[in-house]
N, C-alpha and C positions, 0 to 999 in steps of 0.2 A: 504494500500500500504506500502510496506517495502523494505528495501535494503538488499541484501545478496551477499555473494561472489559466484562467478561462480566456478563450479568444473572444473577440467582439461578437461573433456569431453565436457562440455559446452563451454569452451574457444575455443577448437578445432572446434566445430560446428560454432561458430561465425566467426572464421577466414576462414573457408572453404566456408561459404555461402556469405559473404560480398565481396565487390569489391573496396571499397574506403578506403584508409588509409591516415591519416594525419601524416606527418613526420615532426619532429622538428629538425632543423639543428642549429648548433652554431659554429661560428668561428670568430676570430678577434674581439670579443666583440659584435658581431651581432647575433641575433636570427632570424630564418625564419621558419614558419610553412606553409606547403603546402599540399593540398589534391592531391593524385594521384591514378590511378587505379592500382590494384595489383591482383595477384593470390597467394594462399597459396600452395607452392610446396616443397615437401621434407623438411618440418619443417622450411621453410623460406618464407618471403614475397618476391615476385619477380615481376618485371615489366619492362616496356619499357617507356622511356621518351625522351626528347630532352636535349642536354647539355645546361647548363645555371647556374643560381645562385645556385640552390640546389646542382648540381653536383660539382661546384667549391668549395662550402662550405664543402661538404663531402670529397673532396680531401685533404682539410686542417685538418678536424676533422671528422673521420668516425663514431664517437659515436653519435647516434641519439636517440631520444625518438619517440614514436608512439602512435596512438590511432585509434581504429577501433570501430565504433558504429553500433548498429543494432536497427533501429527504423522504417524501411520502412513499415513493415506490422502492426505495433502497434501504431504508432504515438508517441508523446513526453512523454506520461505517463507511458508506459511500454517499457523499453529499457534494452539492455545489452551493456556493454562497456568493451573493452579489451585495456589495456595500458601497456607500458613497454619500455624497452630500448634494443638496439642492435647495431650491427656494419653494416654500409652501405658499400657495395662494388660494384665496377664496374665489370661487367661480359663481358669481351671483345670478347671472342671467340663464334661464332655462334653455334658451337657444344656444348657449355656449356649452352647456353640460348635457344636453339631450343625447347626443351621440355616445358619449362615454357612459352615461347612465344606462342606456340600452345594452351596451357591451358588458357592463358590470352585471346587469340582471341576467343576461345569458350565461355569464361565467358562474353565477351562483344558482343556476336553475336546478341543481340537484339538492338544494337545501330542503330539509324536512319542513312540513307545513307549519309546525310550531315556531320554527325560526323565522319564517316569513311573517307570521302574525305578530311575533314579538317585535321584529324590526319595524313593521308598519305602525304598531302602537307607540313605539318610541318616537318615530318621526311625527306622529300626530300630537303627541304630548310635548315634545321638546323642539320640534322643527327639524328641517333637513338642511344640511350644510354641504354643498358640493365643493370639492377641493381638487387641487392639482399640485404635483411637485415636478418641477422641471429640473432634472439632474444637471449639476455642473461638473461632477466628477463621479466616475463609476469604476469599480475594480471587482473582478471575480476570481475566486479560488475554488478548487475542487480537491477532494480527497477520495481516493479509490485505487483499484488495482492499476499497476503500471502497464 
């Protein structure tokens, strides 16, 4: 087993196939890392969430770090990981997030009914917040058989 850097094509593949990103926020001396669902759309991470701690921190400091891991099919011994940094932004207009919202819905189409109902209830109670991260730097590593 060895470590190796991912090629640009391998990084793109990981970002296209995965659906959970861990985003690191930092503001006012506080750090916060949270996993959220995403879709890779037009060279950016895109998603829908509810307003709260992460969105408030991003409003103060939009510079974020991120990590996307791929281990679902291989377990913990063979993995690929993409890390980097970028700028978190609120996408306020439905016309600007409609395409990626549809792509995200398709990516999460295997969700159990209870999860969809829970998410819809959270959006109704707290509101929906569309976001995008435009990466400014990305690096990928893999671990597996040589």
